[in-house]
PADO-687650 format. One record per residue: residue number from 1; x, z, y of N, C-alpha, C in turn. Coordinates in steps of 0.2 Angstrom, whole numbers, padded with zeros to 4 digits. Atoms other than C-alpha are relative to their C-alpha. Layout:
BEGIN
 seq   n_x   n_z   n_y  ca_x  ca_z  ca_y   c_x   c_z   c_y
 NUM     X     Z     Y     X     Z     Y     X     Z     Y
...
! end
This chain:
BEGIN
 seq   n_x   n_z   n_y  ca_x  ca_z  ca_y   c_x   c_z   c_y
   1 -0004 -0001  0006  0468  0365  1008  0004  0006  0001
   2 -0004 -0006  0000  0475  0382  1005  0006 -0001 -0004
   3 -0006  0000  0004  0493  0382  1000  0002  0007 -0002
   4 -0002 -0006  0003  0500  0395  0989  0006  0003  0005
   5 -0006 -0003 -0004  0513  0407  0999  0003  0004 -0006
   6 -0002 -0003  0006  0523  0411  0984  0005  0006  0002
   7 -0004 -0005 -0003  0534  0423  0995  0007  0000 -0002
   8 -0007  0001  0002  0550  0416  0989  0004 -0004  0005
   9 -0004  0004 -0005  0563  0410  1002  0006 -0002 -0003
  10 -0006  0003  0003  0575  0405  0989 -0001 -0006 -0004
  11  0001  0007  0003  0577  0390  0977 -0007 -0001 -0003
  12  0007  0001  0003  0560  0394  0969 -0005 -0002  0004
  13  0005  0002 -0005  0550  0392  0985  0002 -0007  0002
  14 -0002  0007 -0002  0560  0376  0989 -0002 -0004 -0005
  15  0002  0004  0005  0557  0369  0972 -0007 -0001 -0001
  16  0007  0001  0000  0539  0373  0972 -0003 -0004  0005
  17  0002  0004 -0006  0537  0365  0989  0001 -0007 -0002
  18 -0002  0007  0002  0546  0349  0982 -0005 -0002 -0005
  19  0005  0002  0005  0534  0349  0967 -0007 -0001  0003
  20  0006  0001 -0004  0519  0351  0979  0000 -0007  0003
  21  0000  0006 -0004  0525  0336  0989 -0001 -0006 -0005
  22  0001  0006  0005  0527  0325  0973 -0007  0000 -0002
  23  0007  0000  0003  0509  0330  0967 -0004 -0004  0006
  24  0004  0002 -0005  0502  0326  0984  0001 -0008  0001
  25 -0002  0007 -0001  0511  0309  0985 -0003 -0004 -0006
  26  0003  0003  0005  0505  0305  0968 -0007 -0001  0000
  27  0007  0000  0000  0487  0309  0971 -0002  0003  0007
  28  0002 -0003 -0007  0483  0311  0990 -0006  0004  0000
  29  0007 -0004 -0001  0465  0317  0987  0000  0007 -0004
  30  0000 -0006  0004  0471  0331  0976 -0002  0007  0004
  31  0001 -0006 -0004  0465  0349  0981  0004  0005 -0003
  32 -0005 -0006  0002  0477  0364  0981 -0004  0006  0002
  33  0003 -0006 -0001  0470  0381  0979  0005  0006 -0002
  34 -0004 -0005  0003  0477  0398  0976 -0005  0004 -0004
  35  0005 -0003  0005  0469  0406  0960  0004  0006 -0003
  36 -0003 -0005  0004  0472  0421  0950  0004  0005  0003
  37 -0003 -0005 -0004  0477  0434  0963 -0001  0006 -0004
  38  0001 -0006  0004  0480  0451  0955  0006  0005  0003
  39 -0005 -0005 -0003  0491  0467  0960  0007 -0002 -0002
  40 -0006  0001  0003  0505  0461  0949  0003 -0007  0003
  41 -0002  0007 -0003  0505  0443  0958 -0005 -0001  0006
  42  0005  0000 -0005  0496  0446  0975  0000 -0007  0004
  43  0000  0007 -0003  0502  0428  0981 -0005 -0005 -0004
  44  0004  0005  0005  0492  0420  0966  0004 -0005 -0002
  45 -0003  0006  0004  0495  0404  0957 -0002 -0006  0004
  46  0002  0006 -0003  0495  0387  0965 -0003 -0004 -0006
  47  0004  0004  0005  0482  0376  0956 -0002 -0006  0004
  48  0002  0007 -0003  0480  0357  0959 -0006 -0003 -0004
  49  0006  0003  0003  0463  0349  0955 -0002 -0006  0003
  50  0003  0006 -0002  0456  0332  0955 -0005 -0002 -0006
  51  0005  0001  0005  0440  0330  0945  0001  0005 -0006
  52 -0002 -0005  0005  0446  0345  0935  0007  0003  0002
  53 -0007 -0003 -0001  0462  0356  0934  0005 -0005 -0002
  54 -0006  0004  0002  0478  0345  0934  0005  0004 -0002
  55 -0005 -0004  0002  0491  0358  0934  0001  0006  0005
  56 -0001 -0006 -0003  0497  0375  0940  0007  0001  0001
  57 -0007 -0002 -0001  0513  0381  0948  0001  0007  0001
  58 -0001 -0007  0000  0520  0398  0945  0008  0001  0001
  59 -0007 -0002 -0001  0537  0406  0950  0001  0006 -0004
  60 -0002 -0006  0004  0546  0418  0938  0007  0002  0003
  61 -0006 -0002 -0002  0562  0427  0940  0006 -0005  0000
  62 -0006  0005  0001  0573  0413  0933 -0002 -0007  0000
  63  0002  0006  0000  0562  0398  0934 -0007 -0001  0004
  64  0007  0002 -0002  0546  0389  0940 -0003 -0003 -0006
  65  0004  0003  0005  0533  0384  0928 -0006 -0005  0002
  66  0006  0004 -0001  0522  0369  0930 -0004 -0002 -0006
  67  0004  0001  0007  0508  0369  0917 -0006 -0005  0002
  68  0005  0005 -0001  0497  0354  0915 -0006  0002 -0005
  69  0005 -0003  0004  0480  0360  0909 -0002 -0004 -0006
  70  0002  0004  0006  0477  0346  0897  0006 -0005 -0002
  71 -0007  0003  0001  0496  0341  0895  0001 -0003 -0007
  72  0000  0003  0007  0494  0339  0876 -0003 -0007 -0001
  73  0004  0006  0001  0483  0324  0878  0004 -0006  0004
  74 -0003  0005 -0004  0495  0315  0890  0007 -0002 -0003
  75 -0006  0003  0002  0509  0303  0886  0006  0003  0004
  76 -0006 -0003 -0004  0526  0310  0891  0006 -0004 -0003
  77 -0005  0004  0003  0538  0296  0887  0007  0002  0003
  78 -0006 -0003 -0003  0552  0304  0898  0002  0007 -0003
  79 -0002 -0006  0003  0551  0320  0889  0000  0006  0005
  80  0000 -0005 -0005  0547  0331  0904 -0002  0007 -0002
  81  0003 -0006  0002  0537  0344  0895  0005  0003 -0005
  82 -0005 -0004  0004  0549  0358  0888 -0003  0007 -0001
  83  0003 -0006  0001  0537  0372  0888 -0007  0000 -0003
  84  0007  0000  0003  0521  0377  0878 -0001 -0006 -0005
  85  0000  0006  0004  0525  0363  0866 -0004  0001 -0006
  86  0004 -0001  0006  0515  0371  0852 -0007  0002  0002
  87  0006 -0001 -0002  0500  0374  0862 -0005 -0006 -0001
  88  0005  0005  0002  0484  0364  0857 -0002 -0004  0006
  89  0003  0004 -0006  0479  0359  0875  0005 -0001  0005
  90 -0005  0000 -0006  0492  0363  0888  0007 -0002 -0002
  91 -0007  0001  0001  0510  0358  0891  0003  0002  0007
  92 -0003 -0003 -0007  0522  0365  0904  0007 -0003  0000
  93 -0007  0002 -0002  0538  0360  0913  0003  0006  0003
  94 -0004 -0005 -0002  0550  0374  0915  0006 -0002  0004
  95 -0006  0003 -0004  0563  0371  0929  0004  0006  0003
  96 -0005 -0006 -0002  0578  0383  0932  0003 -0003  0006
  97 -0003  0001 -0006  0588  0383  0947  0005 -0007  0000
  98 -0005  0006  0001  0601  0369  0941 -0004 -0006 -0002
  99  0003  0006  0003  0588  0358  0934 -0003 -0005  0005
 100  0003  0005 -0004  0582  0342  0941 -0006 -0003 -0003
 101  0006  0002  0003  0566  0333  0939  0000 -0008  0002
 102  0001  0007 -0001  0563  0314  0937 -0007 -0001  0004
 103  0006  0000 -0005  0551  0312  0952 -0005 -0005 -0003
 104  0004  0006  0002  0544  0295  0946 -0004  0002 -0007
 105  0003 -0002  0006  0540  0302  0928 -0005  0006  0001
 106  0004 -0006 -0001  0533  0318  0935 -0007 -0003  0003
 107  0006  0003 -0004  0521  0308  0947 -0004 -0004 -0005
 108  0004  0004  0005  0516  0297  0932 -0004  0005 -0004
 109  0004 -0005  0003  0510  0313  0923 -0005  0003  0004
 110  0006 -0002 -0004  0500  0319  0938 -0005 -0005  0000
 111  0005  0005  0000  0492  0302  0939 -0004 -0001 -0006
 112  0004  0000  0006  0488  0302  0921 -0005  0005 -0001
 113  0004 -0006  0001  0481  0319  0921 -0007 -0001  0005
 114  0005  0001 -0004  0470  0314  0936 -0005 -0006 -0003
 115  0004  0005  0003  0464  0298  0927 -0003  0003 -0006
 116  0004 -0003  0006  0460  0308  0911 -0006  0004  0003
 117  0006 -0004 -0003  0449  0320  0922 -0005 -0004  0002
 118  0005  0004 -0003  0440  0305  0929 -0004 -0004 -0005
 119  0003  0004  0006  0436  0297  0912 -0005  0004 -0004
! end
């Protein structure tokens, strides 16, 4: 499993590593890849798949963005999705430095996405 090296030694790298741990704990068989490398983003984007794309993790100047490929079709009772809310298929969770994430609710989203991919 190739892990993305986002090149950030600050809170963004730490937060993305924490998200990665939560994803793997939720679905131990998940596959992590680096996708979409380009000159403006040579490190690429972390992408987690299990029976299809589950989510991606990207770092930005002021946040990290976890985008669920089919998030619009997932129940989000805890209201974690706060980005791409008008998109027809995807949904995102934007996390800024001072934000926290409900680990249990996040892992439930990961499991629901994996279940959706397997059905």
